[in-house]
N, C-alpha and C positions, 0 to 999 in steps of 0.2 A: 633239164629244166628244173630250176629250184622253185619250191613252194614256200610261201611265208605268210605270216599273219596279215590279214587285210583288216586293219583297224584293231580295236580292242574288245570286240564283242564275240570273238570265237570263230570268225570266218577265216578260211585259208584260201589262197589263190596262187596260181603260177605267177612268176615274176613279170612275165609279159602276158597280156590278155589279147583277145581278138575282138575288135570293134566290128559289128555286123551291119551297120547302117548302110554302107555302100552296096551291099548285096541286093538291096531292094529299092533304093531311092537315092536321088540327088546326083549320083555320079554316072549318069548315062545308062546305057544298055545293061541289063542284068540277065543272068541265066541261073535259075534255081538249082538245076542239077549240078552245075559247076560249083556253085556256092556251097551246096551240101557236101560235095567231095572235099572242099576246102575246110569246112568245119570238122569233118571226120579226120582229115589229115592233121589238123591242129590238135585234136585229141590224141592221135597217135604220137605226136611230137612232145606231148606232156603239157599242153596248154589246157588249163581247167577253168579259166575265167573268160566268160562270154558276155558281151555287152550289147543290149538292144534297147528299144523304146517303143511305146505304143504309137507314137507319131511317125515312125519310120514306115512309110508306105502310103497312107497310114495303115497300121495293123499288120500288114503282110510280112514284115520282118520278124515279128514275134512268132507268127505262124511258121515261117521257114525254119527258124531256130528250133521251135518246138518239135517239128517233124524230124529234124536232123539229130536230135539228142535222144530219141526214143531208144530205150535199152542201155543208155549211157549216162543217165541222169545222176546216179549216185556219186560219180567221180567229179562232178562239176559244180562250179559256183556261177549261178545265173543271175545277172543283173539286168533290170529293166527300169523304165522311167515312166512317169506320168506328169501331166501339168501343162504341156503345150497342146493347145487345141487348134486344129487346122480346119479351115473353112472348106467344105467339100466342093464349093463352087469356084473358089479362088485359092489355089495351093500356096500362093505367096502371102495370103492373109492369115495371120496367126493371132491367137489369144493365149492368155495364161490363166490357169485356174488352180488355186491351192485350197479351196474351200473343203472343209472336212467331209461333207457329203460326197463331193466329187472324188476325193481321195479314195473313199471306201467303195464307190462304184467302179472306179478305174481298176482297182486291184483285181476285181472279179473278172473283168475282161482279159486282163493280162494272164491271169492264172489259166483261164480256159484256152486262150490262143497258144500258150506255151505248153499246155498239156501237163502241168506239174501241180503238186499239192501245196507247195510253199515256194515263194520267191526268196532267194538268198539275200539279195541286196536290192532294195527298192528306193529309187532316187526321186526326189522332186526335181523335174527337168529344168524348170526355171522358177525363180522365186516370184510369187504373186504379190505385186505391190499393194493390192487391195485386200489382202488377207494377212493378218499378223502371222509371222512364222511360228509363233507359239501355238496358234490354233491348228496349223497344218501338222506340226509335230505331234500334237496331242492325238490327232487322228491316226498318224503313222504309228505312234506308241500303242494305240489300241490294236492295230493290225499285228504288231509283234506279240502282244498278249494273247490274241486270238489264234496265233500260230500260222497266219497267212503269209507273213514275211519274217525273215530271220534278223535282218539288220536294216538300218535306215541310212540313206545317202542323200546328199544335196549336189546339185549341178549348177555351176556358174553362180555360186553364192559368195558374198563378200566375207571377209574374216569376221566382221561384226555380226553378220547374220548367222554364221556358223557358231559363234560363241552363244548367241541367244538360243539357237536351236538346241545346242548341246546341253544347255542348262535344263531343258525340258526332258530330254531323253538322249542318251549317248548316240552320237552320229558315228557311223563306222567309216564312211568314205566321203570325200568331197571330190567331185569330178569337174575339171576345168581344162580348157585348151592350154597346152604347155609344150613348147618345143624351142628350138633355137630361135625361131622367128616370132614366138609369142611367149615372152618371159614375164608377163604381168604378175603371175602368182608369186614371184620372188619378193615383191614389195611387202606383203603382209600375210598372204594366204598360207604359204608353205610353213612359216613360223607358227601360225596358229594351229595348223594340222599337227605339226610335230609336238607342240606343247600339250595338245588335248588327246594325243594318241589316236588321231584320225588318219586313215590312209589317204594319200593323194593319188587320184586316178587321172593320168594325163591323156586326154583324147587329142586326136590329130598331132601325135608326137613327131610326125614327118611333114608337118606344115601342109597338110591336105595334099600330100604327094609331091610338093614342090622340092622338098629336100632329098628326094630319091635320086634326082638327076635324070629322071625319065621324061620330065616335062620341060622341053626346050623352046616351045612356041605354043601359042594359044590353040593352034589347030591340032595339037597333040591330044586335045580333050574332045570327047564326043560332043556333038551339037546339043544334046540334051543335058549336058553336064552343068550343074549350077555354078561351078567354079568360074565359068565364063563371065558371070556377073559379079564375081567377087573382087573387091577393090585391089587386092594384092596381085591379081592375075591380069590387071588392066594396064595397057599402054606403057607409060614411063615406069610405073610401079613394077610391072613385070620385068622390065629390063634391069632395073636396079636390084631386084630380088634375085634375078638370075645370076647377077654378078656375085652376090653373096653365096649362092648355092655352089657356084664354081669353086669358091675357096674351100668349101667343105669337101667337094669332090677331090681336090688336090691333096688335102690332108688325109682323106680316106685312102687314096692311092698309095701314099707313103706308108700308111698303116697296114696296107694289104687287106683292106676290107671294103665293103661298098659304102656309098654315101648313106644309105638307109641304116646300115649297121652302126656307122659312126654316130649318126644323129640319135638313134635309140640308146646306144651306150652312154651318150652324154646325158640323156634324161635320167637313166637309171643311176648314173654316178652322182646325181644331185641329192640322193637320200635313199635309205633302205626302205622307207615307208612309201616310196613312189612306185606306181605301177603304170607303165605305158600300155595303151590298148590300140596299137596301130590297126587300121582297118584295111582289109583287102578281100577280094573275091576270087583270087587266083592262087593256086598252090605254089607257083614259082615265087611269088613275092612273100607269101607266108613263110616259106622255108628260108628265104633270105632274111626276113625279120627275126626269126628265131635264132639265126646265127649271131645276132647282136649280143646274146648272152655269153658268147665266148670272146667278146671284144672288151678288153680291160684298158682303161685310160689312166695314165699316171698324172701327177700334179702338173708337170710341164705340158703334157698334151692337152689337158683341160684348159690350161692358160692360153695355149696357142689357139684353141677353138674359140675361146672367149674373145680373143683379140681379133680373130677373123670374122666373127659374127657376134658383135657386142650387143648388150641390152638395147632394146628399141631401134635396132638397125633396120628391121624390115620396113618396107615402104608401103603405106596404105593401111586402112582399117582392116581388121581380120574378118569382119562381117560387113555386108552392106549397111549403111547408116540406119535404115528402118528396122534392121534386126538387132543392132547394137543396143537399142533401147530396152530390150528384155534382159540384158546382162545386169546382174545385181552388183553394183560397184560402191 
């Protein structure tokens, strides 16, 4: 597993990270013991980059990761997020808060739940439309100076917002959904990241599992899995997207790798400053994902993949419409 610079503020991270969200929330039944074993196996395989957030659970995912890394902290780059506020009475109701006072109170909770003295990468999970990004960044810059965080990240922020934020204090990483079926960052964000020396962290690089080839019908998902309400997993959209996924499976078979490995290799091939963080709670899939590091795609192969799964080919919004409003575009 190769390690490389995560942005230009001194962080280092493995070329593939581990998204921990699904271990505690959104993707159906979870098992903390199994998830902990998966985190430990990830460390054994050379993964040093772990991603969580205070809203996953809420709070329980940070606690899970914190317990799992006891005695292993020095080797790792821990990233967490603040800013999405969940209603305890209605889990589907969300708010966004980027006010300086909220930033400074949130970091204390995350530090305590993770059981660490400093957070390596602290993201604003969603941009607050009611708080200037300059104000939020000012508070985050204070946390850097106070030694509570090492570097600042943004999640689902536009290229313009990134540039404004970066003018206040260097941003180390921008995290946004990116995969063969979500290629929106290619229009402006990737270029901005490369120009500014900002790492791009690709979450859901496997299309929320759709590109793995393991989801062939909606009933393959647990009844509590939020993807059952995701537009791309619905009716006609599901069937159209399944057809696209089959093309990737065919190319992967010829390449003698899995669909997951091909999809991850494609993401990594888009730039050395890009870090995919596929999420899983099972060792089997973790080991499969790590195998993507050994899959190398030539120019002709990348062209074939682009032809099979072109930009904007996926059918349906990537989030339900009521959640798309929180994406800074």
